[in-house]
MARBA-278820 format. One line per field, with one value per atom (N, C-alpha, C, CB): residue number from 1; residue in three letters; y, x, z. Coordinates in steps of 0.2 Angstrom, whole numbers. Last residue first. Glycine has a CB too. Layout:
// residues N
zafi = NUM | ... .
zanu = ALA | ... .
yy = Y | ... .
xx = X | ... .
zz = Z | ... .
//
This chain:
// residues 101
zafi = 101 | 101 | 101 | 101 | 100 | 100 | 100 | 100 | 99 | 99 | 99 | 99 | 98 | 98 | 98 | 98 | 97 | 97 | 97 | 97 | 96 | 96 | 96 | 96 | 95 | 95 | 95 | 95 | 94 | 94 | 94 | 94 | 93 | 93 | 93 | 93 | 92 | 92 | 92 | 92 | 91 | 91 | 91 | 91 | 90 | 90 | 90 | 90 | 89 | 89 | 89 | 89 | 88 | 88 | 88 | 88 | 87 | 87 | 87 | 87 | 86 | 86 | 86 | 86 | 85 | 85 | 85 | 85 | 84 | 84 | 84 | 84 | 83 | 83 | 83 | 83 | 82 | 82 | 82 | 82 | 81 | 81 | 81 | 81 | 80 | 80 | 80 | 80 | 79 | 79 | 79 | 79 | 78 | 78 | 78 | 78 | 77 | 77 | 77 | 77 | 76 | 76 | 76 | 76 | 75 | 75 | 75 | 75 | 74 | 74 | 74 | 74 | 73 | 73 | 73 | 73 | 72 | 72 | 72 | 72 | 71 | 71 | 71 | 71 | 70 | 70 | 70 | 70 | 69 | 69 | 69 | 69 | 68 | 68 | 68 | 68 | 67 | 67 | 67 | 67 | 66 | 66 | 66 | 66 | 65 | 65 | 65 | 65 | 64 | 64 | 64 | 64 | 63 | 63 | 63 | 63 | 62 | 62 | 62 | 62 | 61 | 61 | 61 | 61 | 60 | 60 | 60 | 60 | 59 | 59 | 59 | 59 | 58 | 58 | 58 | 58 | 57 | 57 | 57 | 57 | 56 | 56 | 56 | 56 | 55 | 55 | 55 | 55 | 54 | 54 | 54 | 54 | 53 | 53 | 53 | 53 | 52 | 52 | 52 | 52 | 51 | 51 | 51 | 51 | 50 | 50 | 50 | 50 | 49 | 49 | 49 | 49 | 48 | 48 | 48 | 48 | 47 | 47 | 47 | 47 | 46 | 46 | 46 | 46 | 45 | 45 | 45 | 45 | 44 | 44 | 44 | 44 | 43 | 43 | 43 | 43 | 42 | 42 | 42 | 42 | 41 | 41 | 41 | 41 | 40 | 40 | 40 | 40 | 39 | 39 | 39 | 39 | 38 | 38 | 38 | 38 | 37 | 37 | 37 | 37 | 36 | 36 | 36 | 36 | 35 | 35 | 35 | 35 | 34 | 34 | 34 | 34 | 33 | 33 | 33 | 33 | 32 | 32 | 32 | 32 | 31 | 31 | 31 | 31 | 30 | 30 | 30 | 30 | 29 | 29 | 29 | 29 | 28 | 28 | 28 | 28 | 27 | 27 | 27 | 27 | 26 | 26 | 26 | 26 | 25 | 25 | 25 | 25 | 24 | 24 | 24 | 24 | 23 | 23 | 23 | 23 | 22 | 22 | 22 | 22 | 21 | 21 | 21 | 21 | 20 | 20 | 20 | 20 | 19 | 19 | 19 | 19 | 18 | 18 | 18 | 18 | 17 | 17 | 17 | 17 | 16 | 16 | 16 | 16 | 15 | 15 | 15 | 15 | 14 | 14 | 14 | 14 | 13 | 13 | 13 | 13 | 12 | 12 | 12 | 12 | 11 | 11 | 11 | 11 | 10 | 10 | 10 | 10 | 9 | 9 | 9 | 9 | 8 | 8 | 8 | 8 | 7 | 7 | 7 | 7 | 6 | 6 | 6 | 6 | 5 | 5 | 5 | 5 | 4 | 4 | 4 | 4 | 3 | 3 | 3 | 3 | 2 | 2 | 2 | 2 | 1 | 1 | 1 | 1 .
zanu = ASP | ASP | ASP | ASP | ALA | ALA | ALA | ALA | GLU | GLU | GLU | GLU | LYS | LYS | LYS | LYS | LEU | LEU | LEU | LEU | ALA | ALA | ALA | ALA | SER | SER | SER | SER | PHE | PHE | PHE | PHE | GLN | GLN | GLN | GLN | GLU | GLU | GLU | GLU | GLN | GLN | GLN | GLN | SER | SER | SER | SER | VAL | VAL | VAL | VAL | ARG | ARG | ARG | ARG | GLN | GLN | GLN | GLN | ASP | ASP | ASP | ASP | LEU | LEU | LEU | LEU | GLY | GLY | GLY | GLY | GLN | GLN | GLN | GLN | TRP | TRP | TRP | TRP | ASP | ASP | ASP | ASP | PHE | PHE | PHE | PHE | HIS | HIS | HIS | HIS | LEU | LEU | LEU | LEU | VAL | VAL | VAL | VAL | ILE | ILE | ILE | ILE | GLU | GLU | GLU | GLU | GLY | GLY | GLY | GLY | VAL | VAL | VAL | VAL | LYS | LYS | LYS | LYS | ARG | ARG | ARG | ARG | PRO | PRO | PRO | PRO | ALA | ALA | ALA | ALA | ALA | ALA | ALA | ALA | THR | THR | THR | THR | MET | MET | MET | MET | LYS | LYS | LYS | LYS | LYS | LYS | LYS | LYS | GLU | GLU | GLU | GLU | LEU | LEU | LEU | LEU | GLN | GLN | GLN | GLN | ILE | ILE | ILE | ILE | GLY | GLY | GLY | GLY | VAL | VAL | VAL | VAL | GLN | GLN | GLN | GLN | GLY | GLY | GLY | GLY | LEU | LEU | LEU | LEU | GLU | GLU | GLU | GLU | LEU | LEU | LEU | LEU | ASN | ASN | ASN | ASN | MET | MET | MET | MET | SER | SER | SER | SER | ARG | ARG | ARG | ARG | ALA | ALA | ALA | ALA | LYS | LYS | LYS | LYS | MET | MET | MET | MET | ALA | ALA | ALA | ALA | MET | MET | MET | MET | ILE | ILE | ILE | ILE | THR | THR | THR | THR | LEU | LEU | LEU | LEU | MET | MET | MET | MET | CYS | CYS | CYS | CYS | SER | SER | SER | SER | ALA | ALA | ALA | ALA | LEU | LEU | LEU | LEU | SER | SER | SER | SER | THR | THR | THR | THR | CYS | CYS | CYS | CYS | LEU | LEU | LEU | LEU | LEU | LEU | LEU | LEU | ASP | ASP | ASP | ASP | THR | THR | THR | THR | PRO | PRO | PRO | PRO | SER | SER | SER | SER | PHE | PHE | PHE | PHE | ALA | ALA | ALA | ALA | GLU | GLU | GLU | GLU | GLY | GLY | GLY | GLY | ASN | ASN | ASN | ASN | GLY | GLY | GLY | GLY | GLN | GLN | GLN | GLN | ASN | ASN | ASN | ASN | ASP | ASP | ASP | ASP | LYS | LYS | LYS | LYS | PRO | PRO | PRO | PRO | ALA | ALA | ALA | ALA | ASP | ASP | ASP | ASP | THR | THR | THR | THR | ILE | ILE | ILE | ILE | LEU | LEU | LEU | LEU | THR | THR | THR | THR | ASN | ASN | ASN | ASN | LYS | LYS | LYS | LYS | SER | SER | SER | SER | ASP | ASP | ASP | ASP | ILE | ILE | ILE | ILE | HIS | HIS | HIS | HIS | LEU | LEU | LEU | LEU | ALA | ALA | ALA | ALA | GLN | GLN | GLN | GLN .
yy = -94 | -98 | -99 | -105 | -85 | -86 | -90 | -79 | -82 | -89 | -91 | -94 | -69 | -71 | -78 | -70 | -70 | -66 | -68 | -59 | -77 | -80 | -76 | -79 | -68 | -75 | -78 | -80 | -58 | -57 | -63 | -53 | -65 | -63 | -61 | -57 | -67 | -73 | -71 | -76 | -54 | -58 | -65 | -61 | -43 | -48 | -52 | -52 | -27 | -34 | -38 | -35 | -14 | -18 | -25 | -15 | -7 | -9 | -13 | -2 | -12 | -10 | -12 | -12 | -10 | -15 | -12 | -21 | -2 | 0 | -4 | 0 | -8 | -2 | 0 | 3 | -20 | -20 | -14 | -26 | -24 | -18 | -18 | -11 | -38 | -35 | -29 | -40 | -43 | -40 | -36 | -35 | -58 | -53 | -50 | -56 | -65 | -63 | -57 | -60 | -78 | -72 | -70 | -73 | -86 | -85 | -78 | -84 | -88 | -93 | -92 | -92 | -86 | -84 | -89 | -82 | -88 | -89 | -87 | -97 | -94 | -87 | -89 | -82 | -109 | -105 | -99 | -109 | -97 | -102 | -109 | -105 | -87 | -86 | -91 | -85 | -83 | -87 | -86 | -95 | -69 | -72 | -77 | -68 | -63 | -66 | -70 | -69 | -50 | -55 | -57 | -53 | -43 | -44 | -51 | -45 | -32 | -38 | -38 | -39 | -26 | -24 | -31 | -20 | -22 | -27 | -25 | -34 | -15 | -15 | -21 | -8 | -12 | -17 | -16 | -24 | -2 | -2 | -6 | 6 | -13 | -6 | -7 | -5 | -23 | -24 | -18 | -28 | -24 | -19 | -20 | -11 | -38 | -34 | -29 | -38 | -49 | -42 | -37 | -42 | -60 | -59 | -52 | -60 | -59 | -64 | -64 | -71 | -48 | -47 | -52 | -47 | -56 | -50 | -49 | -44 | -64 | -67 | -62 | -70 | -55 | -59 | -62 | -65 | -50 | -46 | -50 | -41 | -62 | -59 | -54 | -55 | -63 | -69 | -66 | -75 | -51 | -53 | -58 | -55 | -53 | -48 | -49 | -41 | -65 | -65 | -60 | -65 | -59 | -65 | -65 | -71 | -49 | -47 | -53 | -45 | -57 | -52 | -50 | -46 | -65 | -68 | -63 | -71 | -54 | -58 | -62 | -63 | -50 | -45 | -49 | -40 | -61 | -58 | -54 | -55 | -61 | -67 | -65 | -72 | -48 | -50 | -56 | -51 | -50 | -45 | -47 | -38 | -60 | -62 | -57 | -63 | -52 | -58 | -60 | -64 | -35 | -41 | -47 | -43 | -20 | -26 | -31 | -28 | -10 | -12 | -18 | -15 | -7 | -2 | -4 | 0 | -14 | -13 | -7 | -10 | -20 | -12 | -10 | -9 | -35 | -31 | -24 | -33 | -44 | -43 | -39 | -49 | -42 | -48 | -47 | -52 | -30 | -34 | -41 | -35 | -24 | -22 | -27 | -15 | -36 | -31 | -30 | -33 | -38 | -41 | -35 | -45 | -33 | -32 | -35 | -24 | -32 | -34 | -33 | -42 | -25 | -26 | -28 | -19 | -29 | -29 | -30 | -35 | -21 | -24 | -24 | -21 | -24 | -21 | -25 | -22 | -30 | -27 | -23 | -22 | -37 | -30 | -26 | -29 | -50 | -47 | -40 | -51 | -53 | -53 | -49 | -60 | -45 | -48 | -47 | -45 | -47 | -44 | -48 | -44 | -44 | -48 | -44 | -52 | -41 | -38 | -44 | -33 .
xx = 39 | 44 | 50 | 42 | 24 | 30 | 35 | 33 | 12 | 14 | 20 | 8 | 10 | 10 | 12 | 2 | 10 | 15 | 15 | 14 | -2 | 5 | 11 | 6 | -11 | -10 | -4 | -16 | -10 | -9 | -7 | -15 | -14 | -7 | -5 | -6 | -27 | -23 | -16 | -25 | -32 | -32 | -27 | -39 | -21 | -27 | -26 | -28 | -15 | -14 | -20 | -9 | -17 | -19 | -18 | -16 | -12 | -19 | -21 | -23 | 4 | 0 | -7 | 4 | 6 | 6 | 2 | 3 | 6 | 10 | 10 | 17 | -2 | -5 | 0 | -5 | 0 | 1 | -1 | -4 | 8 | 5 | 6 | 7 | 7 | 9 | 5 | 9 | 14 | 8 | 10 | 5 | 19 | 21 | 14 | 25 | 26 | 20 | 21 | 14 | 34 | 35 | 29 | 41 | 37 | 32 | 34 | 25 | 47 | 42 | 38 | 38 | 64 | 59 | 53 | 61 | 68 | 70 | 64 | 71 | 73 | 72 | 74 | 76 | 65 | 71 | 69 | 76 | 56 | 60 | 60 | 59 | 49 | 53 | 58 | 48 | 48 | 46 | 51 | 46 | 43 | 48 | 45 | 53 | 37 | 35 | 40 | 28 | 38 | 42 | 39 | 50 | 31 | 29 | 33 | 22 | 33 | 35 | 33 | 42 | 26 | 27 | 28 | 21 | 31 | 30 | 31 | 34 | 26 | 29 | 27 | 26 | 30 | 26 | 30 | 26 | 30 | 32 | 28 | 32 | 31 | 30 | 32 | 22 | 31 | 29 | 27 | 34 | 25 | 29 | 26 | 28 | 27 | 23 | 28 | 19 | 32 | 32 | 27 | 29 | 34 | 27 | 26 | 22 | 47 | 46 | 39 | 47 | 45 | 49 | 47 | 56 | 38 | 34 | 38 | 34 | 48 | 42 | 38 | 37 | 56 | 59 | 53 | 64 | 48 | 50 | 53 | 56 | 47 | 41 | 43 | 36 | 60 | 57 | 51 | 55 | 61 | 65 | 62 | 72 | 51 | 50 | 55 | 52 | 57 | 50 | 49 | 45 | 69 | 69 | 62 | 70 | 64 | 68 | 68 | 75 | 58 | 54 | 57 | 52 | 69 | 63 | 59 | 59 | 77 | 79 | 74 | 85 | 69 | 71 | 73 | 76 | 70 | 64 | 65 | 60 | 84 | 81 | 74 | 80 | 87 | 89 | 86 | 97 | 81 | 78 | 80 | 80 | 90 | 83 | 79 | 79 | 101 | 101 | 94 | 105 | 96 | 98 | 98 | 93 | 103 | 98 | 101 | 98 | 110 | 109 | 104 | 116 | 109 | 112 | 112 | 119 | 106 | 101 | 103 | 95 | 115 | 114 | 108 | 121 | 110 | 114 | 113 | 111 | 103 | 110 | 114 | 114 | 90 | 93 | 101 | 91 | 84 | 81 | 84 | 74 | 92 | 93 | 90 | 90 | 97 | 92 | 94 | 85 | 114 | 108 | 103 | 110 | 118 | 119 | 113 | 119 | 128 | 122 | 124 | 121 | 132 | 134 | 127 | 136 | 140 | 134 | 135 | 129 | 148 | 148 | 141 | 153 | 153 | 148 | 149 | 141 | 161 | 164 | 160 | 170 | 156 | 154 | 158 | 147 | 162 | 161 | 160 | 156 | 161 | 167 | 167 | 169 | 153 | 151 | 158 | 145 | 156 | 159 | 157 | 167 | 149 | 150 | 152 | 143 | 151 | 151 | 153 | 157 .
zz = -6 | -2 | -7 | 0 | -3 | -6 | -2 | -8 | 2 | 3 | -1 | 0 | -1 | 6 | 7 | 9 | -15 | -12 | -4 | -12 | -18 | -20 | -16 | -27 | -13 | -10 | -11 | -12 | -23 | -16 | -12 | -13 | -34 | -34 | -27 | -38 | -31 | -32 | -32 | -39 | -30 | -24 | -25 | -22 | -39 | -38 | -32 | -44 | -38 | -37 | -36 | -31 | -39 | -44 | -44 | -51 | -28 | -28 | -33 | -27 | -22 | -28 | -28 | -34 | -5 | -10 | -16 | -8 | 6 | 1 | -5 | 3 | 15 | 12 | 6 | 17 | 23 | 16 | 12 | 14 | 37 | 34 | 27 | 38 | 48 | 41 | 40 | 36 | 62 | 60 | 53 | 65 | 70 | 65 | 62 | 59 | 84 | 81 | 76 | 86 | 91 | 87 | 83 | 82 | 107 | 101 | 98 | 103 | 115 | 115 | 109 | 122 | 117 | 113 | 113 | 106 | 135 | 128 | 124 | 126 | 150 | 146 | 139 | 149 | 154 | 153 | 149 | 150 | 161 | 163 | 159 | 170 | 153 | 159 | 161 | 165 | 136 | 141 | 147 | 139 | 126 | 130 | 135 | 133 | 111 | 118 | 121 | 117 | 101 | 103 | 110 | 104 | 87 | 94 | 97 | 96 | 74 | 78 | 85 | 77 | 60 | 67 | 70 | 70 | 44 | 48 | 55 | 47 | 28 | 35 | 39 | 38 | 11 | 16 | 23 | 13 | -1 | 6 | 10 | 8 | -16 | -12 | -5 | -12 | -26 | -19 | -15 | -15 | -41 | -37 | -30 | -39 | -52 | -48 | -43 | -43 | -60 | -63 | -59 | -70 | -53 | -56 | -59 | -50 | -49 | -54 | -57 | -51 | -39 | -45 | -51 | -44 | -30 | -33 | -40 | -29 | -26 | -29 | -33 | -23 | -20 | -25 | -29 | -23 | -10 | -15 | -21 | -12 | -2 | -5 | -11 | 0 | 2 | -2 | -5 | 3 | 10 | 4 | 0 | 7 | 20 | 15 | 9 | 18 | 27 | 24 | 18 | 29 | 31 | 27 | 23 | 31 | 40 | 34 | 29 | 36 | 50 | 46 | 39 | 50 | 54 | 52 | 47 | 57 | 59 | 53 | 50 | 56 | 70 | 64 | 58 | 66 | 78 | 76 | 69 | 81 | 80 | 78 | 75 | 84 | 86 | 79 | 76 | 79 | 98 | 94 | 86 | 96 | 103 | 102 | 97 | 108 | 105 | 100 | 98 | 103 | 105 | 108 | 103 | 114 | 98 | 97 | 102 | 90 | 112 | 105 | 104 | 102 | 125 | 121 | 113 | 123 | 136 | 132 | 127 | 136 | 145 | 145 | 141 | 143 | 154 | 149 | 150 | 142 | 162 | 163 | 158 | 164 | 158 | 157 | 157 | 151 | 157 | 162 | 161 | 160 | 147 | 154 | 159 | 155 | 135 | 137 | 145 | 136 | 128 | 131 | 134 | 137 | 112 | 119 | 122 | 121 | 97 | 101 | 108 | 100 | 81 | 88 | 92 | 91 | 66 | 70 | 77 | 67 | 52 | 59 | 62 | 63 | 35 | 40 | 47 | 37 | 26 | 31 | 36 | 29 | 16 | 16 | 21 | 17 | 18 | 11 | 12 | 7 | 32 | 29 | 22 | 28 | 45 | 39 | 34 | 36 | 62 | 56 | 50 | 56 | 78 | 72 | 66 | 71 | 95 | 88 | 83 | 88 .
//
């Protein structure tokens, strides 16, 4: 369990069933992938705001590929669903959002 000092929110993790855990919560590697996606969307939202654009409901489907020996995250694949993005966004604006940093 981790405690965020300012908000007092707690975060519970558990190892997956196939790795000595109960699978009752996000695994640390799940959180790694989720953090990457959340960070990317947050940066895109800030960029959209600076461009006076509405980002809308952008979805990300994650695929975590683990390696066996040693057991670790080998690859994170992100599939973006841009359907919620305002249709009035130009290709140049869309590129700026995708490349936001």
